[in-house]
C-alpha positions in Angstrom: -12.5 6.6 -13.0 -9.6 4.2 -13.6 -6.0 5.2 -13.5 -2.9 3.2 -14.3 0.8 3.9 -14.8 3.1 2.8 -17.5 6.8 1.9 -17.9 7.5 5.1 -19.9 6.5 7.3 -16.9 3.0 8.2 -18.1 -0.2 7.9 -16.1 -3.4 7.2 -18.1 -6.9 8.1 -16.8 -10.0 6.4 -18.2 -13.4 7.9 -17.5 -16.0 5.4 -16.1 -18.5 6.3 -18.9 -16.0 5.8 -21.6 -13.5 8.2 -23.2 -10.0 9.1 -22.1 -8.8 12.0 -20.0 -5.4 13.7 -20.5 -2.3 11.6 -20.0 -0.1 12.8 -17.1 3.6 12.5 -17.2 6.1 12.2 -14.4 9.2 14.4 -14.3 11.5 11.5 -15.4 10.7 8.9 -18.0 10.9 6.1 -15.5 8.4 3.4 -14.6 5.3 4.4 -12.6 5.3 2.0 -9.7 1.9 2.8 -8.1 -1.1 5.2 -8.4 -3.9 6.4 -6.1 -7.1 8.4 -6.6 -8.7 10.5 -3.9 -12.1 9.4 -2.6 -13.8 12.4 -4.2 -12.1 11.7 -7.6 -10.5 15.2 -7.7 -6.9 14.2 -7.2 -4.5 11.6 -8.6 -1.1 10.7 -7.2 1.6 8.5 -8.7 4.8 7.0 -7.3 7.8 6.5 -9.5 10.9 4.3 -9.5 13.0 7.5 -9.3 11.8 7.7 -5.6 9.5 10.7 -6.2 5.8 11.2 -5.9 3.6 13.6 -7.9 0.0 14.7 -7.4 -2.3 16.2 -10.1 -5.8 17.6 -10.5 -7.5 14.6 -12.0 -9.8 16.7 -14.1 -7.5 19.4 -15.6 -4.2 17.5 -15.4 -2.6 20.4 -13.6 0.3 19.5 -11.3 -0.4 20.2 -7.6 2.7 18.9 -5.8 6.0 17.0 -6.4 7.7 15.2 -3.5 11.2 14.4 -4.6 13.1 11.3 -3.4 16.7 11.0 -2.3 19.3 11.2 -5.0 16.9 12.9 -7.5 17.4 16.3 -9.2 20.8 16.8 -7.5 19.3 18.1 -4.2 20.2 15.0 -2.1 23.4 15.1 0.0 23.3 11.4 0.8 25.7 9.0 -0.6 24.6 5.8 -2.5 26.0 2.4 -1.6 25.8 1.1 -5.1 26.8 -2.4 -4.3 23.8 -2.7 -1.9 21.3 -0.4 -3.7 20.7 1.5 -0.5 21.7 5.0 0.8 23.6 6.3 3.7 21.1 8.8 5.1 22.5 12.3 5.8 20.5 13.9 8.7 21.2 17.3 7.2 19.8 16.3 3.8 17.0 18.7 2.7 15.2 15.9 0.9 12.3 14.3 2.8 11.3 11.6 0.4 12.1 7.9 0.0 15.5 6.5 -0.7 14.0 3.6 -2.7 11.2 3.4 -5.3 7.7 4.2 -4.1 6.0 0.9 -4.0 2.6 1.7 -2.4 0.4 4.7 -1.8 -3.1 5.7 -0.6 -5.1 8.9 0.0 -6.7 9.5 3.4 -10.5 9.5 3.4 -10.4 13.3 3.9 -8.2 13.6 0.7 -5.8 15.9 2.6 -3.0 13.3 3.3 -1.2 10.7 1.2 0.6 7.7 2.8 3.4 6.1 0.8 5.6 3.1 1.3 8.8 2.3 -0.5 11.5 -0.2 -1.3 13.5 1.5 1.5 11.1 -0.2 3.9 9.8 3.1 5.2 6.4 4.8 5.3 5.8 8.6 5.0 2.6 10.6 5.4 2.5 13.7 3.2 0.4 16.8 2.8 -1.4 16.1 -0.4 -1.6 19.7 -1.5 2.0 21.0 -0.6 3.9 17.7 -1.0 5.6 18.3 2.4 6.2 15.3 4.7 4.0 15.4 7.8 5.7 12.5 9.7 7.4 9.2 9.3 5.7 6.4 11.3 8.3 4.8 13.6 8.8 1.1 13.5 9.6 -0.8 16.7 13.0 -2.4 16.8 11.6 -5.9 17.1 9.1 -5.5 14.3 10.9 -3.6 11.6 10.0 -4.2 8.0 12.6 -6.5 6.4 11.4 -6.2 2.8 9.7 -3.4 0.7 6.3 -2.1 1.7 3.7 -4.0 -0.2 0.6 -2.0 0.8 -0.7 0.8 2.9 -4.3 1.6 4.0 -6.2 4.1 6.1 -9.2 3.3 8.3 -12.5 4.6 6.8 -12.4 7.4 9.4 -8.8 8.2 8.7 -7.7 7.8 12.3 -5.4 4.8 11.8 -2.8 3.8 9.1 -1.6 0.3 8.4 1.4 -0.8 6.4 2.6 -4.3 5.5 5.8 -5.4 3.9 6.0 -8.3 1.5 6.9 -10.9 4.1 3.8 -10.2 6.2 5.0 -7.8 9.0 1.9 -5.7 9.6 2.1 -2.5 11.7 -0.8 -0.1 12.6 -0.3 3.5 13.7 -2.6 6.1 15.2 -2.4 8.9 12.7 -3.9 11.5 15.0 -1.3 10.9 17.7 1.6 10.0 15.3 2.4 7.0 17.5 2.2 3.3 17.3 -1.1 1.7 18.3 -0.8 -0.7 21.3 1.9 -3.3 20.6 2.4 -3.6 16.9 1.8 -7.2 15.8 4.3 -9.2 13.7 1.6 -10.9 11.6 4.2 -13.2 10.1 3.8 -15.3 13.3 0.2 -15.9 12.3 0.7 -16.5 8.7 -0.8 -19.8 7.4 2.6 -21.4 6.7 3.2 -21.6 10.5 0.1 -23.8 10.8 0.4 -27.6 10.7 -1.9 -27.8 7.7 0.4 -25.7 5.5 2.1 -27.7 2.8 5.8 -26.9 3.5 6.9 -27.6 -0.1 4.7 -24.7 -1.2 6.2 -21.2 -1.5 5.4 -18.7 1.2 3.1 -15.9 0.0 4.0 -12.2 -0.3 1.3 -9.7 0.9 0.4 -7.1 -1.7 -2.9 -5.5 -0.5 -4.6 -4.7 2.8 -8.0 -3.1 3.7 -9.7 -2.2 6.9 -13.3 -3.4 7.6 -16.0 -0.7 7.9 -16.1 -1.3 11.7 -12.3 -0.9 11.9 -11.9 -4.1 13.9 -10.5 -6.3 11.1 -7.9 -6.1 8.3 -8.0 -8.2 5.2 -4.8 -9.0 3.3 -4.1 -10.7 0.0 -1.1 -11.7 -2.0 0.6 -14.4 -4.0 -0.1 -18.2 -3.7 -3.8 -17.4 -3.2 -3.3 -15.8 0.2 -6.4 -14.1 1.6 -6.5 -13.6 5.4 -8.4 -11.5 8.0 -6.7 -10.3 11.1 -7.7 -8.4 14.3 -6.6 -4.8 13.6 -5.5 -4.2 17.2 -3.7 -7.5 18.2 -2.7 -8.8 14.8 -4.2 -12.2 15.6 -5.2 -14.2 12.5 -9.0 -14.6 12.6 -9.7 -16.2 9.2 -7.6 -17.8 6.5 -8.9 -18.4 3.0 -5.7 -19.8 1.6 -6.0 -23.0 -0.4 -9.2 -21.9 -2.1 -9.7 -21.5 -5.9 -7.6 -18.3 -6.2 -4.0 -18.5 -7.6 -3.4 -14.9 -6.3 -5.2 -12.1 -4.4 -3.5 -8.9 -5.4 -6.5 -6.8 -4.3 -8.9 -7.3 -1.4 -12.1 -5.6 -0.2 -14.8 -5.7 2.4 -18.5 -5.2 1.7 -20.0 -2.0 3.2 -21.5 -3.9 6.1 -18.4 -6.0 6.7 -20.2 -9.3 6.1 -18.3 -10.3 2.9 -14.6 -10.3 2.0 -13.4 -10.4 -1.6 -10.0 -10.9 -3.2 -8.7 -11.6 -6.6 -6.0 -11.5 -9.2 -6.9 -13.2 -12.6 -9.9 -14.6 -10.8 -12.2 -13.2 -8.1 -13.6 -14.9 -5.0 -16.2 -13.6 -2.5 -16.4 -15.2 0.9 -18.5 -14.8 4.0 -16.1 -12.9 6.3 -17.2 -14.9 9.4 -17.7 -18.5 8.2 -15.1 -18.6 5.3 -17.8 -20.0 3.1 -17.2 -19.2 -0.6 -20.2 -17.4 -2.0 -19.1 -16.4 -5.5 -16.3 -17.4 -7.8 -15.5 -15.6 -11.0 -12.9 -17.3 -13.1 -10.5 -15.0 -15.0 
């Protein structure tokens, strides 16, 4: 099943065998900024630029939950700073959602939780059925996200959650304990542009996707400028860098089921040996 959002607020679902399922519509006719499908294919969630998130039954199209964002539907008591595009957060505000557009989301492997990241630089973990916020992962003072969240990912066992902002700050939390894992690593320090071989006239990449390896020990990340890297999931140390290869961008990344291969792509797709960085397959888009 394939799902994608549109600028008119609609979510389209395409069946894998052909044919189209019902179109789902957000409450407001604003752009859908991200979508996610549960591992069992039963549920679909979409984040919108109005700062809200909705979840549906992917088969019937019935709405399951709607998590509103700040300053939507008149329930928010916060006050917008229009010249900055941000919000002054009121601790008494009944709204639990984002104060910026929802920019990334993912279901937990058990399908009971949804993690979202927003342009407000925050992450929230939700109950997928009720739409209630479970907790907000805290960010250390020295490693706060400085730009919007580009991607979020759960480990295959659902025990850990990772989030990365566009400039490469990567944080990992223990979801079972609702606390940070070890010392969160500012992966920006290990990005390829800090290496002597990086051409300084080239623009610095933005990170748009991350995925854990099946053994939970590594995280692959991809983004603009052909960025594709692998980090240690506990220390944040850069283990492999595939930057400078044939890809112009890597907006999606994935590991093979045994962790031996890493793939990334945008218009084109590359598959590398995860340990030796040897390019195995290149599919030109």
